C-alpha positions in Angstrom: -43.7 -1.6 -23.1 -42.5 2.1 -23.7 -39.0 2.9 -23.0 -40.0 5.1 -20.0 -41.9 2.3 -18.2 -39.1 0.0 -18.8 -36.7 2.4 -17.3 -39.1 3.1 -14.2 -39.6 -0.7 -13.5 -35.3 -1.2 -13.7 -34.2 1.8 -12.0 -31.0 0.4 -10.4 -30.1 -1.0 -13.8 -30.6 2.1 -15.4 -28.4 4.2 -12.9 -25.6 1.7 -13.3 -26.0 1.4 -17.1 -25.6 5.3 -17.0 -22.6 5.4 -14.8 -21.0 2.7 -16.9 -21.6 4.6 -20.2 -19.9 7.7 -18.7 -16.9 5.8 -17.6 -16.8 4.1 -20.8 -17.0 7.5 -22.7 -14.2 8.9 -20.8 -11.9 5.7 -21.1 -12.7 5.8 -24.9 -11.5 9.3 -25.1 -8.4 8.5 -23.4 -7.8 5.4 -25.6 -8.6 7.8 -28.9 -5.9 10.4 -27.6 -3.3 7.6 -27.5 -1.0 9.3 -24.9 2.2 8.3 -24.4 3.2 7.9 -20.4 5.0 10.6 -19.3 7.4 9.2 -16.3 9.8 11.6 -15.3 13.4 10.8 -14.1 14.8 13.4 -12.1 18.5 13.3 -10.7 18.4 15.0 -7.4 21.9 14.9 -6.7 23.0 16.5 -10.2 19.9 18.8 -10.1 18.8 17.7 -13.7 16.0 15.8 -15.5 17.3 12.7 -16.8 14.2 11.5 -18.5 16.0 11.3 -21.8 18.3 8.4 -20.2 15.5 6.2 -19.1 12.4 4.5 -19.7 9.4 3.2 -17.6 8.4 0.0 -19.5 5.4 -2.1 -18.2 5.5 -6.1 -19.1 2.5 -7.4 -20.9 0.9 -9.1 -17.9 0.9 -5.8 -16.2 -1.6 -4.6 -18.6 -3.8 -7.5 -17.9 -3.8 -6.7 -14.2 -3.6 -2.8 -14.7 -6.9 -1.7 -12.6 -6.2 -4.0 -9.8 -2.4 -2.7 -9.4 -3.2 1.1 -9.7 -5.9 0.7 -7.1 -3.5 -1.0 -4.8 -0.6 1.8 -5.4 -3.2 4.4 -5.1 -4.6 3.1 -1.6 -1.2 2.2 -0.3 -1.0 1.7 3.2 -1.9 5.0 4.7 -5.6 3.9 5.1 -6.7 7.7 5.7 -9.2 7.0 2.5 -11.5 5.5 5.2 -12.1 9.0 6.4 -14.1 9.5 3.0 -15.9 6.0 3.7 -16.8 7.4 6.9 -18.2 10.7 5.4 -20.0 8.9 2.7 -21.5 6.0 4.1 -23.9 7.7 6.5 -25.4 10.0 3.9 -25.8 7.2 1.5 -27.5 4.9 4.3 -29.7 7.7 5.8 -31.1 8.6 2.1 -31.5 4.9 1.5 -33.4 4.4 4.8 -35.5 7.4 4.1 -36.3 6.1 0.4 -37.6 3.0 1.8 -39.7 4.7 4.3 -41.1 6.8 1.3 -42.2 3.8 -0.2 -39.2 3.7 -2.6 -37.1 0.4 -3.2 -39.6 -2.0 -1.9 -39.2 -4.9 -4.4 -39.4 -8.0 -2.8 -36.2 -9.1 -4.8 -34.3 -6.2 -3.8 -35.2 -7.1 0.0 -34.2 -10.6 -0.5 -31.0 -9.6 -2.2 -30.4 -6.9 0.8 -31.0 -9.7 3.1 -28.1 -12.1 1.7 -25.9 -9.0 1.4 -26.6 -8.1 4.9 -25.8 -11.8 5.9 -22.0 -11.5 4.2 -21.6 -8.0 5.7 -22.2 -9.5 9.4 -20.0 -12.4 8.8 -17.5 -10.4 7.6 -17.6 -8.2 10.6 -17.5 -10.9 12.9 -14.5 -12.7 11.1 -12.4 -9.8 10.4 -13.2 -8.0 14.0 -12.1 -11.6 15.5 -9.0 -11.6 13.6 -8.3 -8.2 14.7 -8.9 -8.8 18.3 -6.7 -12.1 18.1 -3.9 -10.3 16.6 -4.1 -7.6 19.3 -4.0 -10.2 22.0 -0.9 -11.5 20.3 1.0 -8.0 20.0 -0.2 -7.2 23.8 1.2 -10.3 25.0 4.4 -9.8 23.1 4.5 -5.9 24.3 4.1 -7.1 28.1 7.0 -9.5 27.6 9.6 -7.7 25.2 8.3 -4.3 24.8 8.1 -2.1 21.7 10.9 -4.5 20.5 8.4 -7.3 20.1 5.9 -4.8 18.2 8.5 -3.5 15.9 9.9 -6.8 14.8 6.8 -9.3 14.8 3.2 -7.5 14.5 3.0 -7.8 10.4 3.3 -11.4 10.0 0.4 -12.2 12.1 -1.6 -9.3 10.6 -0.9 -10.6 7.3 -2.1 -14.3 8.0 -5.3 -13.0 9.8 -6.5 -10.7 7.2 -5.7 -13.0 4.2 -7.4 -16.0 6.2 -10.5 -13.7 6.8 -10.8 -12.8 3.5 -10.7 -16.3 2.3 -13.5 -17.1 4.6 -15.6 -14.5 3.5 -15.0 -15.6 -0.2 -15.9 -19.1 0.8 -19.0 -18.1 2.7 -20.1 -15.8 -0.3 -19.7 -18.8 -2.9 -21.6 -21.0 -0.3 -24.4 -18.6 0.0 -24.6 -18.6 -4.2 -24.4 -22.2 -4.5 -27.3 -22.5 -2.2 -29.4 -20.0 -3.8 -29.1 -21.6 -7.3 -29.0 -25.1 -6.1 -32.8 -27.1 -6.2 -32.3 -28.8 -3.0 -30.5 -26.4 -0.7 -32.0 -23.4 1.5 -30.4 -20.5 3.0 -31.8 -21.5 6.3 -32.7 -17.8 7.4 -34.6 -18.7 10.7 -36.7 -16.1 12.4 -36.4 -15.7 16.1 -39.3 -17.5 17.8 -38.6 -15.2 21.2 -40.8 -12.4 22.3 -41.4 -9.4 19.8 -39.8 -6.6 20.8 -42.9 -4.3 21.5 -40.7 -1.5 23.4 -39.5 1.4 21.1 -36.7 1.5 23.3 -35.7 -1.8 22.5 -36.5 -1.9 19.0 -34.4 1.4 18.7 -31.3 -0.1 20.4 -31.5 -3.1 18.3 -31.6 -0.8 14.9 -28.5 1.2 16.4 -26.9 -2.1 17.1 -27.5 -3.5 13.6 -26.4 -0.2 11.8 -23.2 -0.1 13.8 -22.6 -3.6 12.6 -23.2 -2.6 8.9 -21.1 0.3 9.2 -18.2 -1.7 10.9 -18.8 -4.6 8.8 -18.5 -2.9 5.4 -15.5 -0.8 7.0 -13.4 -3.7 7.9 -14.1 -5.6 4.7 -12.9 -2.4 2.7 -9.6 -2.4 4.8 -9.3 -6.0 4.5 -9.4 -5.9 0.8 -6.7 -2.8 1.1 -4.4 -5.0 2.8 -4.8 -8.2 0.0 -4.3 -5.6 -2.5 -1.1 -4.0 -1.3 0.3 -7.3 -0.3 -0.1 -9.0 -3.7 3.0 -8.9 -6.0 1.6 -7.3 -8.9 3.9 -7.1 -11.9 6.1 -3.7 -11.5 7.3 -1.5 -14.3 10.9 -1.9 -15.6 13.6 0.5 -15.3 15.3 0.4 -18.5 18.5 2.6 -19.2 18.2 4.0 -23.0 21.8 3.5 -23.1 22.7 0.3 -21.9 24.8 0.0 -18.6 28.4 -0.6 -18.5 29.6 -3.4 -16.8 30.9 -1.1 -14.1 27.5 0.5 -13.7 24.8 -0.7 -11.5 21.2 0.5 -10.3 20.8 0.0 -6.7 18.4 1.1 -3.9 19.5 1.4 -0.2 16.3 1.4 1.6 13.3 -1.1 1.5 11.1 -2.8 4.0 9.6 -6.5 4.2 7.1 -8.4 6.4 9.8 -8.7 9.0 9.0 -5.0 9.9 6.3 -3.0 8.4 6.5 -4.2 5.1 3.9 -6.0 3.1 6.0 -8.3 0.9 8.1 -11.1 1.9 11.9 -10.9 1.3 11.6 -13.4 -1.3 8.9 -11.5 -3.3 10.9 -8.2 -2.8 14.0 -9.8 -4.2 11.9 -10.7 -7.4 10.3 -7.3 -7.5 13.6 -5.8 -7.7 15.1 -8.0 -10.4 12.0 -7.6 -12.3 12.5 -3.7 -12.3 16.3 -3.9 -13.3 17.9 -3.4 -9.8 20.7 -5.4 -9.3 21.8 -4.4 -5.5 19.7 -3.4 -2.8 19.7 -2.8 0.9 17.0 -4.7 2.8 16.7 -2.5 5.9 13.4 -3.6 8.1 13.2 -1.6 11.4 15.4 -2.6 14.3 16.2 -5.8 12.6 18.2 -8.1 10.3 16.0 -10.9 9.4 14.7 -9.4 6.1 18.2 -9.1 4.7 19.1 -12.5 6.2 16.3 -14.2 4.6 16.4 -12.5 1.0 20.4 -13.4 0.8 19.3 -17.0 1.4 16.9 -16.8 -1.3 19.2 -15.4 -3.7 21.9 -17.8 -2.6 19.4 -20.7 -2.9 18.5 -20.0 -6.3 21.6 -18.5 -7.6 20.0 -15.3 -8.6 22.1 -12.5 -10.3 21.2 -10.0 -7.3 23.1 -8.8 -4.6 21.5 -8.2 -1.2 23.4 -5.6 1.3 22.4 -6.3 5.0 21.1 -3.1 6.7 18.8 -2.2 9.3 16.7 1.1 10.1 17.3 1.9 13.5 14.1 3.6 14.6 13.8 6.1 17.4 10.3 6.9 17.5 10.4 8.9 20.5 13.2 11.4 19.1 11.7 11.1 15.5 15.0 10.1 14.1 15.7 7.2 11.7 19.2 5.8 10.5 20.2 3.1 8.1 23.6 1.2 9.1 25.2 -1.1 6.7 28.2 -3.7 6.9 27.6 -4.4 10.6 25.8 -7.9 10.7 24.4 -6.9 14.4 21.2 -6.2 15.6 21.2 -2.8 17.7 17.8 -1.2 18.7 17.0 2.4 20.3 16.6 2.6 23.9 12.7 2.6 23.6 13.1 -1.1 22.2 15.5 -2.3 25.1 14.6 -5.7 26.3 16.6 -8.0 28.5 18.4 -10.4 26.5 17.7 -8.5 23.6 19.9 -6.7 21.1 22.0 -3.8 22.4 20.3 -0.6 23.0 21.7 2.5 21.9 20.8 6.2 21.9 21.7 8.1 18.4 25.3 9.4 19.2 26.2 6.2 20.7 24.9 4.0 17.7 27.1 6.3 15.2 30.0 5.8 17.1 29.5 2.4 17.4 28.9 1.7 13.6 31.9 3.7 12.9 34.3 2.3 15.1 33.2 -1.1 13.9 33.8 -0.4 10.1 30.3 0.0 9.3 28.5 2.9 7.3 25.6 4.7 8.8 23.1 7.5 7.0 20.0 9.6 8.0 17.0 8.5 6.6 14.0 11.3 5.9 15.8 13.5 8.0 13.4 15.6 10.3 14.0 19.3 9.2 11.5 20.9 11.2 12.2 24.3 12.8 14.7 23.7 16.2 13.4 25.4 19.2 16.9 26.6 19.7 17.1 28.4 16.2 17.7 26.6 12.9 16.2 23.4 11.9 16.6 19.8 12.7 14.9 18.1 15.5 16.1 16.8 18.1 19.5 16.5 16.5 20.8 19.5 14.1 22.5 18.5 11.0 25.8 19.6 12.7 25.3 17.5 15.4 24.9 14.4 13.4 27.8 15.4 11.0 30.3 15.6 14.2 29.0 12.5 15.5 30.3 10.6 12.3 27.3 10.0 10.0 28.4 9.1 6.4 25.5 11.3 5.1 21.8 11.9 4.6 19.0 10.8 2.2 18.0 13.6 -0.6 15.8 11.3 -1.7 13.1 9.5 -0.1 10.0 7.7 -1.6 10.6 9.6 -4.7 10.2 12.8 -3.0 13.3 15.5 -3.2 11.9 18.7 -3.0 11.3 21.0 0.3 13.5 20.0 3.2 15.6 17.5 0.8 17.1 20.6 -1.1 18.8 22.1 1.8 19.9 19.0 3.0 21.6 18.2 -0.4 23.5 21.5 0.0 24.6 20.6 3.6 26.0 17.2 2.3 28.0 18.7 -0.2 29.2 21.4 1.8 30.4 19.0 4.2 31.8 16.2 2.4 28.9 14.0 3.3 27.3 11.0 0.8 24.2 11.9 -0.7 22.2 8.9 -0.7 18.5 7.9 -1.6 15.9 5.3 -0.8 12.6 4.2 -2.0 11.6 3.3 1.5 8.9 1.2 0.2 6.6 -0.9 2.2 4.0 -2.1 -0.2 4.0 -3.4 -4.0 4.2 -0.3 -5.8 6.6 0.4 -8.5 10.0 1.6 -7.6 10.2 5.4 -7.3 13.9 6.0 -6.2 17.2 4.6 -7.4 20.9 5.3 -7.4 23.1 5.0 -10.7 26.5 4.1 -9.2 29.6 3.4 -11.5 32.1 1.3 -9.5 35.6 1.6 -10.3 36.2 -2.2 -9.7 33.0 -3.9 -11.0 33.8 -7.3 -9.3 34.1 -5.7 -6.0 30.7 -5.0 -4.8 31.3 -5.0 -1.1 29.7 -2.3 1.2 33.4 -0.9 1.8 33.5 -0.3 -2.0 30.1 1.0 -2.5 30.2 3.5 -0.1 33.6 4.5 -0.6 32.4 5.3 -4.3 29.2 7.0 -3.1 31.4 9.3 -0.8 32.8 10.9 -4.2 28.8 12.2 -5.0 29.7 11.4 -8.6 26.4 9.0 -8.8 22.9 9.7 -9.6 20.2 9.7 -7.0 17.1 9.3 -9.0 13.5 10.0 -8.2 10.7 8.8 -10.2 7.5 10.7 -10.9 5.1 8.7 -12.6 2.1 11.0 -12.9 3.7 14.5 -13.9 0.4 16.1 -15.1 -0.9 17.4 -11.8 -4.1 18.2 -10.4 -3.6 18.9 -6.8 -6.5 19.1 -4.4 -6.1 21.2 -0.9 -3.6 19.5 1.7 -6.6 19.5 4.3 -8.8 17.5 1.8 -5.6 15.0 0.7 -5.2 14.5 4.7 -8.6 13.4 4.8 -8.3 10.7 2.4 -9.3 12.6 -0.8 -5.8 11.9 -2.0 -7.3 8.9 -3.5 -9.2 11.5 -6.1 -6.3 13.4 -6.6 -3.8 10.4 -7.6 -6.4 8.7 -9.4 -7.2 12.0 -11.8 -3.5 12.2 -12.3 -3.0 8.6 -13.1 -6.1 8.7 -15.6 -4.9 11.7 -17.5 -1.3 10.0 -18.0 -2.3 6.6 -19.5 -1.5 5.0 -22.5 -3.6 3.1 -25.1 -2.9 -0.2 -23.5 -3.9 0.9 -20.0 -6.8 2.5 -21.4 -7.8 -0.9 -22.9 -7.3 -2.6 -19.7 -9.8 -0.5 -17.9 -12.3 -0.7 -20.7 -12.0 -4.5 -20.9 -12.4 -4.9 -17.0 -15.2 -2.3 -16.6 -17.1 -4.1 -19.7 -16.4 -7.4 -18.0 -17.8 -6.0 -14.7 -20.8 -4.2 -16.4 -21.6 -7.5 -18.3 -21.4 -9.7 -15.4 -23.7 -7.3 -13.6 -26.3 -7.3 -16.4 -26.2 -11.0 -16.4 -27.0 -11.5 -12.7 -29.5 -8.8 -13.0 -31.4 -10.3 -15.6 -31.4 -13.5 -14.3 -32.7 -12.4 -11.1 -35.4 -10.9 -13.0 -36.4 -13.9 -14.5 -36.3 -15.8 -11.3 -39.8 -16.7 -9.7 -39.8 -14.9 -6.7 -41.7 -17.8 -4.9 -39.1 -20.0 -5.2 -36.6 -17.7 -4.0 -38.8 -17.1 -1.0 -38.9 -20.8 -0.4 -35.2 -20.9 0.3 -35.4 -18.6 3.3 -36.5 -21.1 6.0 
């Protein structure tokens, strides 16, 4: 048989092989370049690059799981990448259906394979949509009983349980189908309907549209479910290593993070271990409108006698006025007026909250301040920097989630000009690598109280460090990124910045996937189509 004939009889295999060889060539090139990961550490308070003072180091196990970890970190929790799916899927589907009508892709084995895939997709659709509906019912019931207070505090845990349970069921279903496919005495039990044939073109058209909607939504919710599983899996993070070891009175801290007790995707216990793995010794657990994450994290630290300090904090979150503030040192839950519920926590507006926290010995800072133009002139919506200062806030974030440019520059200047504290927080919700930290020197390192920490921070002699993982920048148009194309932007920047070990991980996993595909493909080629068709009863 000639090579041309072999290729024509194995078109799908040829396409996949060409794609794999292109990817392999790119990865091999990156491996041979032997890049050093260029991670930038920038002190936004001192306005100086401090990359010479820190290193970002991966544990060995991180390299083993690198492709899965980076896919999770890039997808994040924005889910806007689904717009890309909405645009690309219909094009691929229309092309495939048209090609089938033109006599292409008529292989009986391909038809049986697609039949099995359709079964898995339809099952995924039923399971995940049912799970989503159950969660929505729970949230709606809670909302009618306790209002938005319930939603902000309790929605994440049922979401996590529902999605993870659904994915487990889908995996079990897929494995069950595979076992029945290869087992000599088991059938797949695809029974054809014995009802009347749909002779009406209208009914047939409706059935086709219904089927296509199920395929479209089934693949979509399956991808979303896998996204959730990825961002809630505690992959090994990088470790922040000071090139000059920290003195006994120096600490790396983070003042803003989330857990599953608000809209975070890691449990408080996982978050504690995540911090320890990255070299952070003090962190404020600041879930939206509640202290449960901080309490659970502290209990976990105490139970296992871990060398880690949990600061009790809450992110008071006023969605109506678009202002978020972290308060510390007050072991009392306080919510905005929008989250008031009878018998629930105290509900206050912004000015009353600030005065209440300060009068009770606590500390309060403004998170990712809204610096949009004010209708009355100047910047800051709905409250100006001056208003918040006069009400008594202790300071503002000048770094949030690794961002320190744009609005954070004038906020920094305002803080320094008004003797306010410049703070920073990672504001991380998922499992990604830590992107922000504060390096703080305490006069008395044995006194790690909230009071001592914030009194020291007020001097603004600390570092507020933003970490940039992909300094070599290729930036797509902002409108395209808003439509979900940021995944390509981020992935390209990541790829041109990887080192040899990361390249080896990608080569290993991609080669393994290609080998598995090849084994399955050639196994199917050898299977007697008659024996397979008998399984479809």
